[in-house]
GUTORLUM-536685 format. One record per residue: x, y, z of N, C-alpha, C in turn. Coordinates in steps of 0.1 Angstrom, whole numbers, plus 5000, padded with zeros to 4 digits. Atoms other than C-alpha are relative to their C-alpha. Layout:
<recs>
XYZXYZXYZ ...
</recs>
This chain:
<recs>
500949864998500050015002500750124995 499149885000501550344990499550085009 500349894991501650655010499250094992 501149925007498950915001501150124992 499449925009500151154972500250185005 499749874995501651494981500650114989 499449915010502051794960501550045000 498749944998505451884953500150125007 500049864996505052264959499749975019 500349984991503952144993501549975008 499050054992507151965006501250124999 499149925004509152254992499550175009 500549844995507052525011501450065011 498949924996510452595033501050084993 499249935013512052725002499150154999 501349895004509252985001500250135010 500049914991509953175034501350095001 498849904998512353485034500250035013 499449954988512453545066499750135008 500149845001511353905062498350035003 501350025001507553855071499249954990 501250045009504453755048500650094988 500449935016504953835010498549994997 501349995006502053934992499849884993 500250145006500253634977500150004987 499349995015501153744940501349965003 498650034999504753774950500349825007 499550164994504753424972499449914990 500650125011502753254940501250004990 498550005008505853364920501349955004 498750074990508453254946499649894998 500450154996506452934949500649954986 499850035014506652874909501350014996 498549975005510452984905500349905009 498950064995511652784932499149835001 500350125002509152464924501049974985 499250015015510952514887501449965001 498850034993514052544905500449855004 499950124996513852234924499849884995 499950095007512552024899500949974988 498950005009515252114875501249905010 498550054991517852024905499849855001 500450154995515751674912500549944987 500250085009515551594874501350014989 499349985008518451714855501650045004 498550034994521851644874500949964993 499050105009524351544849500849915008 498950064995526451374877499449875003 500650144999523751074881499449954991 500450065014522550804859498350014999 501450005004519450834841499949934987 500250075011517650694814498950054991 501249925007515650904787499849944984 500350015014514050764759499650154990 500549875011513351014727498349975004 501449984996510051164735499449965011 500650004985509451104771499250095003 500849864995506851304787499749955016 500350004985506851184824501549965006 498550024993510251194846499649925013 499950064989510550964876501150015004 498849964984513051034904500349925009 500250104989514050744925501250035007 499049984989515750794954499949855011 500150134996516950434968501449965005 498850074994519550224983500249864998 500150155006520849894973499849895011 500250074988520549745009498549995007 501149984997516949845010498849894995 500850095008514349555003498550034994 501249935007511549764992500650044988 499849965013513749894967500349904991 499950115008514149574954498649984992 501450055003510549504951499650134988 500249885006510149874935500649974988 499150005015512749824907499449904995 500750135012510849464894498750114997 501149955002507849704894500250104989 499549925009509549964877500249964987 499650085011511449754852498749954991 501350055006507849594842499250154994 500949835006506349984835500850014989 499049965014509650054814499649914989 500250115012508949754794499150034993 501049995006505549834789499450174993 500449815004505550274785501450044996 499149935007507950384761500650165003 500049894994507650724775500350065015 499749954988509250764807501650015004 498850005000512350884816500449995016 499950064985513950754851501550075004 498949934992516650944873500349955012 499750114990518550714894500950125011 499349914991519350934927500449865011 499950104992521150674948500450075012 500149924986520750794986500649865011 499650124991523050525006499750035016 500449994990521450535038500249895014 499650164993522350185051501449965003 498650024999525850225057501049974990 498950005012529250185040499849894989 499950065009528449905022499150044987 500749925009525550095006500950104991 499549915004527650375001501149974989 499150045009530250164985499649944986 500850085012527649984960499550144992 500849885007526250354952501150054989 498549895008529850504940500549884991 499850095013530350154920499450024989 501049955007527150204906499850124990 500149875008527550574895501150004990 499050005007530850484882499849904988 500450095011529750194858499450084987 500549925014527950444835501250044995 499149965008531350554825500149894990 500150115007531550194808498649974992 501350075007527850184798499149915004 500550144992527349924825498750045009 500849994987524950114848498549905001 501450114999521549924837500349885005 499750154996523249574839500550015014 499650024988524949674871498750005012 501049984991521849804889499249874999 500850125001519849504877500649905008 499150124996522749254889499650025015 500149984984522749424924498650015005 501250004999519049464927499449835002 500250155000518649074921501049905008 499750074988521048984948499950035013 500350014985521448954983499750145004 500549904994520049225002500850095009 498849984989522649225028501550034988 498850005008526049355008501249995004 498649964994529749355012500750004988 499549995011532349394991500349894988 500050105008532449044977498949994992 501550035008528549044967500350134991 499849885010529249384949500849994988 499250025012532249264929499249864992 500850125005530048934923499050084989 501249915008527249174908500850034989 498949925014530149384887500049884991 500250105008530649034874499249984989 501249995009527548954864499450094990 500249885010527049284846500850004989 499049975009530049234828500750115003 499349904995531749514843501749985001 498450014997535449584836500350055014 499749984987536849584870501650125001 498749895003540149754858499550125000 500349885004538550004841499150075011 500849934985536050074873500850065007 499349974989538750114894500550154994 499249915006540350364869499050135001 501449875001536750594865499950045015 500149924988536650584902500950075003 498749894994540050734909499650144992 500349905009539250964879498950145005 501249924995535751054889498950015015 500750024987535450994923499550135007 500349884995535351344935498750044995 500949975007532451424912498849915004 501150064996530651104923499450035014 500349964987530751204959499450134999 501349905000529151544951499049994995 501450025001526651394936499049935009 500650084986525751174966499850115010 500949914992525851494983499050094997 501049985004523651644964498749955002 501150095000521151384964499450015014 500050024987521551365003499050165004 500849854998520551735006498950044993 501350035005517751704983499149925006 501250074993516151435001499750065014 500349954990516551625031499250145000 500949895003515051915020498749944996 501550055001512051735007499549935012 500650024983511751615044499649824996 500250155002512151215031500849945011 500050074988512950975058500449854997 499750135004513650665038499949944984 500050045017514050465004498849865001 500149865010512450424981499350135003 500649895000511150754979499950044984 500549955015509650894943500150144999 500249875004509151224927499749964984 500750025010506951174896499450124996 500849895004506251454877499950135011 499849894990504851684902499549925017 500450084990504051424927501249955011 499150064990506151324958499649905008 500550134995505750984969501549945012 498850004988508150955004499649865004 500250124997507550585006499949884991 500150075011507150264988498849964994 501250015005504350194967500249874989 500150125009503149904944499850034984 500149935016503049874906499150054996 501449995006499449934904500250175002 500149854995499850264924501250074987 499249925005502950344902499450034988 500150005013501450314869498350115004 501349914998498350524884500650135003 499549864994500550804898500750054986 499749935020502250834857499150024995 501349965007498750844844499650155003 500449874993497851124867501150114997 499249895004500751304859500150044984 500250005014500651254821498750094997 500949935005497151354822499950195006 499649894995498051684842500550084992 499549945008499951774814499350014981 501049965010497351764788498850105000 
</recs>
């Protein structure tokens, strides 16, 4: 059962206060719209995080997840099924490693695999493996995904700072949105701070798409 849908603007209310009294309704509305647009851009258009963007997509799903989160595993399966049926969905993968060192190691490696075009395969391999991760389990997932380990280490050395900065940005966004766990989603203008099933996922995508027509 999913969490109630929340308008994205509600979650961003903290951004709208200036600390100098209450602005006029018109000024507040304009500021809200501007902040909402800025936040949506920050969420969905970060070049430092992996994404899948088919040509002609009309709905973006931003996924906050941790590779040691069992609910993220279930959601991943539902998302894959939806992506196979709906060719107009863009997905932004925001790794949010909140379950400790192994989660962070997995997130850093996942983000590095995109430099050799293996993020999707590695993401699937990790999500299909054991929930409790360690270095060996992560490397086994990399092997199943045909990741070149030597190249991966070189990419981590070369891009490690960028990867860490992207993880920090994701953490700040999660805090700003008031998220408390994974998976959490932003689908169009809907914020869903918790796990949902496949039927609810499809319903929210449809609502987001209908709101644009």
